[in-house]
C-alpha positions, 0 to 999 in steps of 0.5 A: 776239639776239630781239626780247624781249631787244632791249626790254631794251635800250632806252629812251625818251630821255624817261627819266631816268638812273636808268631808264638805270641800270636798263637797263644792269643789266638787260641785262648788256651794260653799255649802254642804246639810247636811242630817241625815240618813233618808235622812232629810235635817238638815242643810246646810254649805257654803264656808263663813261658812268654812272660819268662822271656820277656823278664829276661830280655828276649827278643819277640823275633828270636826263633821259636825252636831255641826256646821252646820246651822239648820236654812236655807232657802229652797223652798218647792217643792209644792210652784211655782218656779216663786217666788223663784228667788225673794224670794233668791234676797231679802234674798241675797241667792245664792243658794237654796235647794228645799225640797220635803214633807219628807224634802228630797232633790229634787233639787237646785235653783242657781242664776247666777253672773249676777242674784246675782249682786245688782245694784247701779242704782235707779228706780224712779216710777211715781206714782202720776197720777189720772187714770182717763180713769180707773174710777171707779175704781181709784175714791178711789184707786190710779191706782198702787194700782189697784189689778192685781192677789190679788197684786198691779200694783206697787208690780208688778213693783217693784218685777220685778226690785228686781228680775233683782237686783235693791234695791234702789227705789223713788216713785213720789206721789200725788194723794192718795199717802198716800195709796201707803206709807201704803202699802210699807213703807221704802221697808223692806218687800221686802228687798229694800229701798224706799223713796217718792217724794211728789208732792204738785201740778201735774208736769208731769213726767220730772217735777216730777224729779226736785224734786229728792233730793238728785240727783242720783249718776249715771244713773237711770231708770224712769218708769210709775207706770202703766207698766207691762213688762218683759224688760231687765232692766240691758240691757237698761242701758248698752244700755244706756252707750254704745251709751253715751246717756243723756236719753234712751227711751225704745220704742215699735214698734205699728202696725195697720191696716187701714181696707179700700184701701188707695188712693194715689192721684196726681193731680186729678189722682189715682197714686195708691191703697193699699189695706188695708195697715198695718202701723207701728211705734214706741211708748213711752213705759213709760220707760226711762234710765237718766242720772243725768245730764239731772236734770240740764235741770229742773226748780225745781217745773215747769211742764214738761213732758217727751216729752218736756224734751227729745225735749229740749235735742235733740235741744241741740244737746244731744244724746238721745237714743232709746232702742227697746223693743221685751219683753212683755209690757202692758200699764195698762190704759184703762179698756181693758188693765186692763182686760188683766193684769191678763193673763200678770202676770200669764206669758201669756203676 
């Protein structure tokens, strides 16, 4: 937003509420930014604020400075922008000013309608694994709590979902689960609701789902607690619905080169030679969208992995979808992957 557009947002604190309303209608953002004679931003007034004042019988001729909100949310120009939208979601803010050192307006942050939407779909995070491949790091710390850029992997996962509008989480726990509960609590710090599912014994991903109580009301996402991704989670749910699947697995293309010439033999003769061919497969990305009815296929408290569950559904001629993932994705399960995680979350993915 350039300076000319920003000027449409600002009004002088000595302006009347009528002028504030005109600004709100003119800029189409539902907010007016109030500044003093030094161009310092001193408050904001929004469309809902104006409606509440109307109901109280406040006249439009009244001065804005008596009714504007002086305890408002803003983003400091010196802070990186990548955390701004997460902050806005947590605080339920549609529009937020960016202020410079002198408290002057230098920009405006906005969430569009889809970004602002709060989603009813729950997110179930599998965080009970032993993390054997990452020992010794996981000897006294569960893998989802390993720090990447001074923040647990699990916190990165939750914040990515929050940025996409998800606010309901269940975390499945086993190994050193109390460390996870101690860090996240009920989720209020992130503006979300977090509850926990405790496995007394290891049940596998699908087996852990059998402990969900109550059962989710609608389609829900399941993700492994060591997955960093930029997958479009709302689109995954839409894809799941569009194809009327009972379960949808996110899949990622995996390519590898055979470093030798591959020889095709028929009988005792060479039929063809392919020099260092490249093979490509779709692999499980550790992210799923599940319809609640699928849980009826599970026996409570009995071990079952996701592969077994999905094959069971396929044998029943149920529709199990595949959602191709083209976004950046990283399974932080091995030492070499963990070493890449910092670069991933910094955006270099």
